[in-house]
C-alpha positions in Angstrom: 15.0 -46.5 -5.2 14.5 -45.0 -1.7 10.9 -44.0 -0.8 10.2 -40.7 1.0 7.1 -39.1 2.5 6.8 -35.5 3.5 4.1 -33.3 5.0 3.9 -29.7 3.8 1.9 -27.0 5.6 1.4 -23.8 3.6 0.0 -20.5 4.7 -0.8 -17.5 2.6 -3.4 -16.8 -0.1 -3.8 -20.5 -1.1 -7.6 -21.0 -0.9 -10.0 -20.3 -3.7 -7.1 -19.8 -6.2 -6.8 -23.3 -7.6 -4.1 -24.4 -5.3 -5.4 -27.9 -4.4 -5.9 -28.9 -8.1 -2.5 -27.5 -8.9 -1.0 -29.8 -6.2 -3.1 -32.7 -7.5 -1.8 -32.3 -11.0 1.8 -31.7 -9.8 1.8 -34.8 -7.6 0.4 -37.0 -10.5 3.0 -35.6 -12.9 5.7 -36.8 -10.5 4.0 -40.1 -9.8 3.5 -39.3 -6.2 0.8 -40.7 -3.8 -0.8 -38.8 -0.9 -3.4 -36.1 -0.4 -4.1 -32.4 -0.1 -6.8 -30.4 1.7 -7.7 -26.9 2.9 -7.6 -26.0 6.5 -8.5 -22.7 8.2 -4.8 -22.0 8.2 -4.2 -22.6 4.5 -3.4 -25.9 2.8 -1.8 -29.1 4.1 -0.6 -32.1 2.1 1.3 -35.3 2.4 3.2 -36.8 -0.6 5.0 -40.1 -0.9 7.2 -41.5 -3.7 10.7 -41.8 -5.0 12.9 -39.4 -3.1 14.0 -37.7 -6.3 10.5 -37.1 -7.4 9.4 -35.8 -3.9 12.2 -33.3 -4.1 11.3 -32.1 -7.6 7.7 -31.8 -6.4 8.7 -29.7 -3.4 10.8 -27.3 -5.5 8.1 -26.9 -8.1 5.4 -25.6 -5.6 6.6 -22.0 -5.2 7.9 -21.8 -8.8 4.7 -22.9 -10.5 2.0 -21.9 -8.0 -1.3 -20.6 -9.5 -1.2 -16.9 -10.5 -3.5 -15.7 -7.7 -1.6 -17.6 -4.9 0.6 -15.9 -2.5 2.7 -18.2 -0.2 3.7 -16.6 3.1 5.1 -19.7 4.8 6.0 -23.2 3.7 6.9 -25.8 6.4 8.2 -29.2 5.4 8.5 -32.2 7.7 9.7 -35.7 6.7 7.4 -38.5 8.0 7.2 -42.2 7.8 6.1 -43.7 4.5 2.8 -45.7 4.6 2.8 -47.4 1.2 -0.1 -45.3 0.0 -1.3 -45.4 -3.6 -2.9 -42.7 -5.6 -3.3 -39.0 -4.9 -6.6 -37.4 -3.7 -8.0 -34.1 -2.7 -9.7 -34.4 0.7 -12.5 -32.3 2.1 -11.6 -29.2 4.2 -10.3 -29.9 7.7 -10.6 -28.0 10.9 -7.0 -27.4 11.9 -5.4 -24.0 12.6 -6.9 -20.5 12.6 -4.8 -18.3 10.4 -6.3 -18.4 6.9 -5.6 -15.7 4.5 -8.3 -14.7 2.0 -7.6 -13.9 -1.7 -8.7 -10.5 -3.0 -11.2 -10.1 -5.8 -9.5 -10.1 -9.2 -10.0 -9.5 -12.9 -11.4 -12.0 -15.5 -8.6 -14.3 -16.7 -7.8 -14.7 -20.3 -9.3 -18.2 -20.6 -12.7 -17.0 -19.2 -12.5 -13.9 -21.4 -12.0 -16.0 -24.5 -15.1 -18.1 -23.5 -17.1 -15.0 -22.8 -16.9 -13.8 -26.4 -16.9 -17.3 -28.0 -20.4 -17.9 -29.6 -19.9 -21.6 -29.4 -19.2 -21.6 -25.7 -22.0 -22.4 -23.3 -21.1 -19.3 -21.2 -21.1 -17.0 -24.2 -21.8 -13.5 -23.0 -22.6 -14.8 -19.5 -21.9 -11.9 -17.1 -20.8 -14.1 -14.2 -18.2 -16.3 -15.9 -15.2 -17.2 -13.6 -12.8 -20.0 -12.7 -10.2 -20.8 -10.0 -7.9 -18.2 -11.6 -10.2 -15.3 -11.5 -13.4 -13.7 -10.2 -14.9 -12.6 -6.9 -13.3 -13.7 -3.6 -13.3 -11.3 -0.7 -16.6 -9.6 -1.5 -18.6 -12.8 -1.4 -17.0 -14.8 1.4 -18.9 -15.1 4.7 -16.6 -17.5 6.6 -13.7 -19.9 6.4 -12.6 -22.4 5.1 -13.3 -20.9 1.7 -16.0 -23.3 0.4 -19.1 -22.5 -1.6 -21.3 -22.9 1.4 -19.4 -20.1 3.1 -20.0 -17.6 0.2 -23.0 -15.8 -1.2 -23.0 -18.3 -4.1 -24.5 -20.9 -1.7 -27.9 -19.6 -3.0 -27.2 -21.0 -6.4 -27.2 -24.9 -6.6 -25.0 -26.0 -9.5 -26.4 -27.7 -12.5 -25.0 -31.1 -13.5 -22.5 -29.7 -16.0 -21.2 -27.1 -13.6 -21.1 -29.7 -10.8 -19.0 -32.0 -13.0 -16.5 -29.2 -13.6 -16.4 -28.3 -9.9 -15.5 -31.9 -8.9 -13.0 -32.6 -11.7 -9.4 -32.0 -10.4 -8.2 -31.6 -14.0 -10.7 -28.9 -14.9 -10.0 -25.2 -14.6 -13.1 -24.8 -12.5 -12.3 -27.5 -9.9 -13.6 -26.1 -6.6 -14.1 -22.6 -8.2 -16.6 -21.5 -5.5 -18.4 -18.9 -7.7 -18.7 -21.4 -10.6 -22.0 -21.0 -12.5 -23.5 -20.8 -15.9 -26.7 -19.3 -17.5 -28.6 -22.5 -16.4 -27.9 -22.3 -12.7 -26.2 -19.0 -11.8 -27.0 -15.4 -11.1 -28.9 -13.3 -13.7 -29.0 -9.7 -14.7 -32.1 -7.5 -14.3 -32.7 -3.9 -15.5 -34.9 -1.7 -13.3 -36.2 1.8 -13.8 -35.6 4.5 -11.2 -38.7 3.3 -9.2 -37.4 -0.3 -9.0 -39.8 -1.6 -11.7 -38.4 -4.4 -13.9 -38.0 -3.5 -17.6 -38.8 -5.9 -20.4 -36.2 -7.0 -23.0 -32.6 -8.1 -22.6 -31.1 -6.2 -19.7 -27.5 -6.0 -21.0 -28.5 -4.8 -24.5 -31.0 -2.3 -23.2 -28.5 -1.0 -20.7 -26.0 -0.3 -23.5 -28.6 1.5 -25.5 -29.6 3.7 -22.5 -26.0 4.6 -21.9 -25.6 5.6 -25.6 -28.6 7.8 -25.2 -26.9 9.7 -22.4 -28.8 8.1 -19.5 -27.3 7.5 -16.0 -27.1 3.9 -14.9 -26.4 2.4 -11.5 -24.4 -0.7 -12.2 -23.8 -3.4 -9.6 -20.2 -4.6 -9.6 -18.0 -6.7 -7.4 -18.0 -4.7 -4.2 -20.8 -2.2 -4.8 -22.5 0.0 -7.2 -21.0 2.4 -9.8 -22.8 5.3 -11.4 -22.1 5.1 -15.1 -22.4 7.5 -18.1 -20.7 7.8 -21.4 -17.5 9.7 -20.7 -17.6 11.4 -24.1 -21.1 12.9 -23.5 -20.8 16.3 -22.0 -24.5 16.6 -21.1 -24.6 13.2 -19.4 -21.5 14.0 -17.3 -22.9 17.4 -16.5 -26.2 15.9 -15.3 -24.4 13.3 -13.2 -22.4 16.1 -11.5 -25.6 18.0 -10.9 -27.4 15.1 -9.4 -24.5 13.9 -7.3 -23.8 17.5 -6.1 -20.1 16.9 -7.1 -19.0 20.1 -8.8 -15.4 19.5 -9.7 -14.0 16.4 -8.0 -12.7 14.1 -10.9 -14.7 11.1 -11.9 -12.9 7.7 -12.6 -13.3 6.3 -16.1 -13.2 2.7 -17.4 -12.1 1.7 -20.9 -12.3 -1.6 -22.7 -8.6 -2.0 -23.3 -5.2 -0.3 -23.3 -5.6 0.8 -26.9 -8.7 2.8 -25.9 -6.9 4.4 -23.0 -4.0 5.4 -25.2 -6.4 7.6 -27.1 -6.9 10.0 -24.2 -4.1 9.4 -21.7 -0.4 8.8 -21.6 1.1 5.8 -19.7 4.5 4.3 -19.2 5.4 0.6 -18.6 4.7 0.6 -14.9 1.3 2.3 -15.4 0.5 -0.2 -18.2 1.4 -3.0 -15.8 -0.8 -1.7 -13.1 -3.7 -1.1 -15.4 -3.6 -4.6 -16.9 -2.8 -6.4 -13.6 -5.3 -8.8 -12.0 -6.0 -6.2 -9.3 -7.3 -3.6 -11.8 -6.9 -0.4 -9.7 -7.7 3.1 -10.8 -4.4 4.5 -12.1 -3.8 8.3 -12.3 -2.6 9.0 -15.9 -1.6 12.3 -17.6 -4.1 13.6 -20.0 -3.3 13.4 -23.7 -3.8 16.6 -25.5 -6.8 16.7 -27.9 -8.5 13.8 -26.2 -12.2 13.2 -26.7 -13.2 12.6 -23.1 -15.6 15.2 -21.8 -13.6 18.1 -20.0 -16.2 17.8 -17.3 -14.8 14.3 -16.2 -11.7 15.8 -14.6 -11.9 19.6 -14.7 -8.9 21.7 -13.7 -6.8 18.6 -13.4 -3.9 17.2 -15.4 -4.8 13.6 -14.8 -7.5 11.0 -15.5 -8.3 8.3 -13.0 -8.4 5.2 -15.3 -9.2 1.5 -14.9 -9.8 -1.4 -17.2 -12.8 -3.8 -16.8 -12.6 -6.2 -13.9 -15.9 -8.1 -14.2 -17.4 -9.9 -17.2 -20.3 -7.5 -17.0 -17.8 -4.5 -17.5 -16.3 -6.2 -20.5 -19.7 -6.8 -22.0 -20.8 -3.2 -21.5 -17.7 -1.7 -23.0 -16.4 -3.9 -25.8 -17.3 -2.4 -29.2 -19.6 0.1 -27.5 -17.7 2.8 -25.6 -14.3 4.3 -25.6 -14.7 5.1 -21.9 -17.5 5.1 -19.3 -17.5 7.2 -16.2 -17.5 4.7 -13.4 -17.8 6.6 -10.1 -18.7 5.2 -6.8 -22.5 4.8 -6.3 -23.0 6.8 -3.1 -24.3 10.0 -1.8 -21.8 12.7 -0.7 -19.7 11.5 2.2 -21.4 8.2 2.5 -20.0 4.7 1.8 -20.5 3.0 -1.6 -24.0 1.3 -1.8 -23.7 -2.4 -2.1 -27.1 -4.0 -1.4 -29.9 -3.8 -3.9 -32.4 -2.2 -1.5 -29.8 0.3 -0.3 -28.9 1.3 -3.8 -32.5 1.8 -4.9 -33.2 3.9 -1.8 -30.1 6.0 -1.9 -29.4 6.3 -5.6 -32.9 6.6 -6.8 -32.5 10.4 -7.3 -29.1 9.9 -9.0 -29.7 7.1 -11.5 -32.2 6.7 -14.3 -31.9 2.9 -14.3 -30.4 0.1 -12.3 -28.5 -2.8 -13.9 -28.5 -5.3 -11.0 -27.9 -9.0 -10.4 -29.0 -11.4 -7.7 -25.5 -12.5 -6.5 -25.3 -10.9 -3.1 -22.3 -8.7 -2.2 -21.3 -9.6 1.4 -18.6 -7.0 1.9 -18.7 -3.6 0.2 -15.3 -2.7 -1.3 -14.5 0.4 -3.3 -11.9 0.7 -6.1 -8.2 1.1 -5.3 -6.4 4.2 -6.5 -2.7 4.4 -7.4 -0.3 6.8 -8.9 3.2 5.9 -10.1 6.0 7.7 -8.3 9.7 7.2 -9.4 8.7 4.0 -11.3 6.9 2.4 -8.4 3.2 2.3 -7.4 2.1 4.7 -4.6 -1.3 3.9 -3.1 -3.8 6.7 -2.6 -6.4 4.2 -1.7 -5.7 0.5 -1.0 -9.0 -1.4 -1.5 -10.4 -3.8 -4.1 -7.9 -6.1 -5.6 -5.4 -5.8 -2.7 -7.5 -6.3 0.4 -7.1 -8.4 2.5 -3.6 -9.3 1.5 -1.3 -9.2 4.5 1.5 -6.6 5.0 4.5 -8.1 6.7 5.4 -6.3 9.9 8.3 -6.2 12.4 7.2 -8.7 15.1 4.7 -7.6 17.7 3.4 -9.8 20.6 -0.3 -8.9 20.7 -3.2 -9.2 18.3 -4.3 -5.6 17.7 -7.4 -3.9 16.3 -6.6 -0.4 15.1 -9.5 1.8 14.0 -7.7 4.6 12.1 -8.6 8.3 12.2 -11.5 10.2 10.5 -10.8 10.8 6.9 -10.2 7.9 4.5 -11.1 5.5 7.2 -9.6 2.0 7.3 -9.1 -0.5 10.1 -6.2 -2.8 10.7 -6.0 -6.2 12.4 -2.7 -7.9 13.3 -1.5 -11.4 14.1 2.1 -12.2 14.6 4.1 -10.5 11.9 1.2 -9.8 9.6 -1.1 -6.8 9.4 -4.4 -6.9 7.5 -5.3 -3.4 6.4 -9.0 -3.2 5.5 -10.6 -1.8 2.4 -11.5 1.9 2.1 -14.4 2.6 4.4 -14.8 6.4 3.8 -14.7 9.6 5.8 -16.1 8.8 9.3 -18.3 11.8 9.5 -21.8 10.2 9.6 -23.7 7.2 11.0 -23.7 5.3 7.7 -19.9 5.3 7.5 -19.6 4.3 11.2 -21.8 1.3 10.5 -19.6 0.4 7.6 -16.6 0.5 10.0 -18.4 -1.7 12.5 -19.3 -4.2 9.8 -15.7 -4.2 8.5 -14.3 -5.0 11.9 -16.8 -7.8 12.5 -16.2 -9.4 9.1 -12.4 -9.2 9.1 -12.3 -10.6 12.7 -14.5 -13.5 11.6 -12.8 -14.5 8.3 -9.3 -14.0 9.6 -10.1 -15.6 13.0 -8.4 -12.8 14.9 -9.5 -11.9 18.4 -8.0 -8.5 19.3 -6.1 -8.3 22.6 -5.5 -4.5 22.3 -7.4 -1.7 20.6 -5.7 1.4 19.2 -7.4 4.7 18.3 -6.6 8.3 17.5 -6.3 10.8 20.3 -8.9 13.2 18.8 -11.8 13.0 21.2 -14.5 13.8 18.6 -13.6 11.2 16.0 -16.3 8.6 15.5 -13.6 5.9 15.2 -12.3 7.0 18.7 -15.8 6.7 20.2 -16.2 3.3 18.6 -12.9 2.1 20.1 -13.6 3.4 23.6 -17.1 1.8 23.6 -15.6 -1.7 23.1 -15.7 -3.8 26.3 -13.2 -6.1 27.9 -10.1 -5.2 25.9 -7.2 -2.8 26.8 -7.1 0.4 24.7 -4.3 2.8 23.8 -4.6 6.2 22.2 -2.0 7.0 19.6 -1.0 10.5 18.5 -1.9 11.1 14.8 1.5 11.9 13.4 3.3 9.3 15.5 0.9 6.8 13.8 1.8 8.2 10.4 5.5 7.8 11.1 5.1 4.3 12.5 3.1 3.2 9.5 5.9 4.1 7.1 8.5 2.5 9.4 6.5 -0.7 9.7 6.0 -1.3 6.0 9.7 -0.7 5.5 10.4 -3.0 8.5 12.5 -0.4 10.3 13.6 -0.7 13.9 15.2 1.8 16.2 14.7 5.5 15.8 14.3 7.7 12.7 13.5 11.3 11.7 9.9 11.4 10.7 8.8 14.2 8.4 5.0 14.2 8.5 3.1 16.6 6.4 -0.7 16.5 6.3 -3.8 18.6 6.8 -5.0 17.9 10.3 -4.0 16.0 13.3 -4.7 16.4 17.0 -1.6 17.6 18.8 -1.0 16.9 22.5 -0.5 20.6 23.1 -4.0 21.3 21.9 -3.1 22.8 18.6 -3.7 21.3 15.1 -0.5 19.7 13.9 0.4 19.0 10.3 3.9 20.3 9.4 5.9 18.0 11.8 9.4 16.8 12.3 9.4 13.9 14.9 12.3 11.9 16.2 11.7 8.4 17.7 10.3 5.0 17.0 7.5 2.7 17.9 7.8 3.3 21.6 7.5 7.1 21.3 8.4 10.2 19.3 9.5 13.7 20.3 8.5 16.8 18.3 11.8 18.3 17.1 10.4 20.8 14.6 7.4 22.1 12.9 5.9 24.9 10.8 5.2 28.1 12.7 1.7 27.9 14.1 -0.9 30.4 12.8 -4.6 30.9 13.4 -7.1 28.8 11.4 -9.9 31.3 11.0 -13.3 29.6 11.4 -11.8 26.2 12.1 -13.1 23.6 9.7 -14.6 26.4 7.5 -11.0 27.3 6.6 -10.5 23.8 5.1 -13.4 24.4 2.7 -12.4 28.0 2.0 -8.6 28.3 1.5 -8.8 32.1 1.3 -9.2 32.1 5.1 -5.8 30.6 5.5 -4.4 33.0 3.0 -5.7 35.8 5.3 -4.0 34.2 8.3 -0.6 34.1 6.6 -1.0 37.6 5.2 -2.0 38.9 8.6 1.1 37.4 10.1 3.2 39.5 7.8 1.2 42.7 7.1 -1.2 42.9 10.1 -4.4 44.8 9.6 -2.8 46.3 6.4 -3.4 43.0 4.6 -6.7 44.3 3.3 -4.9 47.0 1.4 -3.1 44.5 -0.7 -4.2 44.1 -4.4 -4.9 40.4 -4.2 -7.8 38.5 -5.7 -8.3 36.5 -2.5 -9.0 39.7 -0.6 -11.1 41.6 -3.1 -14.3 39.5 -2.5 -14.1 40.0 1.3 -16.8 42.5 2.4 -16.1 45.4 4.8 -18.1 43.6 7.6 -16.2 40.4 7.0 -12.9 42.2 7.1 -13.7 43.5 10.6 -14.8 40.0 11.7 -11.6 38.4 10.3 -9.4 40.9 12.1 -11.1 40.2 15.4 -10.7 36.5 14.8 -7.1 36.7 13.9 -6.1 39.2 16.6 -8.0 37.7 19.5 -8.0 34.0 18.4 -11.8 33.8 18.3 -12.9 30.5 16.6 -9.3 30.3 15.2 -7.4 27.4 16.6 -3.7 27.4 16.0 -2.3 25.1 13.3 1.1 24.1 12.0 -0.5 22.3 9.0 1.4 21.9 5.8 -1.8 21.2 4.0 -3.2 24.5 5.1 -0.1 26.2 3.9 -0.7 24.8 0.4 -4.3 26.1 0.6 -3.1 29.5 1.6 -0.7 29.7 -1.4 -3.3 28.5 -3.8 -5.6 31.3 -2.6 -2.9 33.9 -2.5 -2.0 33.5 -6.1 -5.7 33.5 -7.2 -5.9 29.9 -8.1 -8.6 28.7 -5.6 -10.4 30.5 -2.9 -13.0 27.7 -2.1 -12.8 23.9 -2.7 -15.5 21.4 -3.4 -13.4 18.3 -2.4 -10.6 17.6 0.0 -7.1 18.5 -1.3 -8.5 20.3 -4.4 -6.4 23.5 -3.9 -3.2 21.5 -3.3 -3.8 19.2 -6.3 -4.4 22.2 -8.6 -1.3 24.0 -7.2 0.9 21.0 -7.9 -0.5 20.7 -11.5 0.3 24.4 -12.0 3.8 24.1 -10.7 4.5 21.0 -12.8 3.8 23.1 -16.0 7.1 25.0 -15.6 10.7 24.4 -14.7 12.3 26.7 -12.1 15.0 26.2 -9.4 14.5 29.4 -7.5 13.7 29.3 -3.8 12.0 31.9 -1.6 13.5 33.0 1.7 12.2 31.6 5.0 13.4 31.8 8.6 14.4 28.7 10.6 14.9 29.3 14.3 15.4 27.2 17.4 13.0 27.6 20.3 12.7 25.4 23.4 14.5 22.6 21.8 12.5 22.7 18.5 13.2 24.1 15.1 10.5 26.4 13.7 10.0 27.2 10.0 8.6 30.6 9.4 7.4 31.2 5.9 6.7 34.9 6.4 9.6 36.1 4.2 8.3 33.9 1.4 4.8 35.4 1.8 6.1 38.9 1.5 8.1 38.2 -1.7 5.1 36.4 -3.2 2.9 39.4 -2.7 5.5 41.6 -4.4 5.7 39.1 -7.3 1.9 39.1 -7.7 2.0 42.9 -7.9 4.7 42.7 -10.6 2.5 40.1 -12.4 5.0 37.3 -12.3 3.5 34.1 -13.8 1.7 32.3 -11.1 3.0 28.9 -12.4 6.5 30.1 -11.5 5.4 31.2 -8.1 3.8 27.8 -7.5 7.0 26.0 -8.6 9.2 28.2 -6.4 6.9 27.5 -3.5 7.3 23.8 -3.9 11.1 24.3 -4.1 11.1 26.3 -0.9 9.2 23.7 1.2 11.6 21.0 0.0 14.7 23.1 0.8 13.4 24.0 4.2 12.5 20.4 5.0 16.0 19.2 4.0 17.6 21.9 6.2 15.6 20.9 9.3 16.6 17.3 8.8 20.2 18.4 8.6 19.9 20.3 11.8 18.4 17.4 13.6 21.1 15.0 12.3 23.7 17.5 13.6 22.2 16.9 17.1 21.8 13.1 17.1 23.6 11.7 14.1 20.4 10.1 12.6 20.5 9.6 8.9 17.2 7.7 8.3 14.2 9.8 7.3 10.6 8.6 6.7 8.3 10.8 4.6 4.6 10.3 5.3 1.3 12.1 5.5 -1.3 13.1 2.9 0.9 15.9 1.5 3.3 13.3 0.1 0.6 12.4 -2.4 2.1 15.4 -4.1 4.7 13.9 -6.5 6.5 17.2 -7.2 7.2 18.0 -3.5 8.1 14.4 -2.6 10.6 14.2 -5.4 12.1 17.5 -4.4 12.5 16.5 -0.7 13.8 13.1 -1.5 16.4 14.4 -4.0 17.8 16.9 -1.5 17.9 14.5 1.4 19.7 11.8 -0.7 22.2 14.4 -1.9 22.8 15.2 1.7 23.5 11.6 2.6 20.2 10.6 4.2 18.5 7.2 3.8 14.9 8.1 2.7 11.9 5.8 3.2 8.5 6.3 1.7 5.3 4.3 1.4 4.8 1.5 -1.1 2.3 -0.9 0.6 0.0 1.5 2.5 -1.2 5.0 1.5 0.8 7.9 3.0 -2.6 9.6 3.8 -4.9 8.8 6.7 -5.8 5.5 5.1 -2.4 4.3 6.4 -2.9 5.6 10.0 -4.4 2.3 11.3 -1.2 0.4 10.3 0.9 2.7 12.4 -1.6 2.6 15.3 -1.5 -1.1 15.3 2.3 -1.6 15.6 2.6 1.1 18.2 -0.1 -0.5 20.3 1.3 -4.0 19.7 4.7 -2.9 21.0 3.2 -1.0 24.0 1.6 -4.2 25.5 4.4 -6.9 25.5 3.6 -10.4 26.6 4.2 -11.2 30.3 
């Protein structure tokens, strides 16, 4: 029988996921000799044996790989047999420099069974894990992924754990966070002053939560603030302390059966909830549910997740139907992740702290997803998914892209792979900027990527822009905000050439000095031309108008009725005092502190205020979210009139006729839900019409839809349906968020294509 020997080099997420013991067992099952080891690039192996067995082995690798493994490349080379006997796992080598790190993941079914088995030595141990589950990205300090390069290096294994760790046939072979009650991390319960409490930390914490107390709970990537989600007083007190009036809180339930008691979910939502990534999934509320109405006021959805750490399972099982689990941070600051930081910053928010002594090396907030047309749509791509690579059209330079301001992320690229970071937060203070700096440093280190180009947003006042410009010794390129949005959607769909980009968002720095946001671009990675946009109008008070949507309503009303707007019988006007009316008229007529904007997001704000739904907001996007929810409550196909004109080679959408009709309908007391629905219909129809006009000029039939407004499911469905009926190919986001969290991906490919190799 002919003997054959092959070498296999595998890249991807193949470290810390049980890949080497899998190869060990697979090789032995096929009577093969050889070896396998980790390298900074991934995994390399050589196997030798009967040619038929070698071929069966090769075919079985991708088919039966461990559940957390993700193979991005597999290269096979036949080499000379060397009459080797036996198969071994070698220590990590030092070849290559393109390792991919596994994300953190949920507790596997085997560990969960042990966690609740009274006869198991890890019974109720909050840090149980194996090669198929547990922390990864948040504890790793360097590569290769060995225990010494993680925060578990502080916990020498006991003899029993060490035997498991070194046994290739054991589920915990080279499970780097492997530990038990004898040798591993432990829980501690502290009061609000940092004093250790007597008793069993877990049991006492459960009792305190049942009493309605607020606990700061240390998780995988940071702290949550937890209260019983059915306790109105506890939720109200958490809102008061966190100064979070209305923004929804996320909740965590022990299992799908508990979730079904208060929310409705389909098969895709069920799959997402129970997947190893454990994101927060937006689910429609079930009528008559027992969750406190203060958890998600004025909102048709709950943000729901299932437990993803052993501690979460222990807190919830047989104790709570749902716990509020909201990020442990002060307003506009990143999630707290070190014990000292948590005690200092959350001391006025939490009554008690349930902590542990396993260090979190990298803070990572929860991911958020909503299902759109049967597929997941990221609103935040973070824990569970980062740092998985996104496959790109090829670029020739390693790029660092630092994103924009809101929903900050960074992106590093190498070859045809982009590594989009976890959620960093809104870059509006020094604490979040430090988090961005830490994220850049950590990802560059663990991914072994040295940037050759840095990309940033053109807005001169963004902290991310300042950070990029301060970097020394590397070329830099500024990328226009909406061009980056368009390129992001193109890149994840692997599109080349030119497309029509319909980019709807709240704010983006335009090259003409105005604030863009209702944009139709034509182009590709090399550049994009503005072919259409919403009519520009004043933004009274600048950023104040974002917080107070009635200001934008005044701007739209002034564009139609002039100074007579204050004679209209509208709720959004009634509260404006005589002095304020004079001031607003000066601002609108003279452009005082009123930059021009074409923003689609601000149009949504204006309509929400005009119909009396929301004159002020307490969190970003609140008016638009509530407007969408209202529109979804009715069915209506009516469309308002609007004007589309051509000027200087661009198409302009003027919604003035729609505003006039809306005012008339408000006077006739037409249900505001119908007005909201007709508004959505109108924006969709106008969008499709502009795309048709652009196609009439250049023949393009590919359209990408991107920008934060496309988190609105109702509008996105309306636009997509019309475009597809008109023969367009429509592309949306699936791998990166459509909002500003996806900006860095677009910046990266634009910059990478702008600096070709020479």
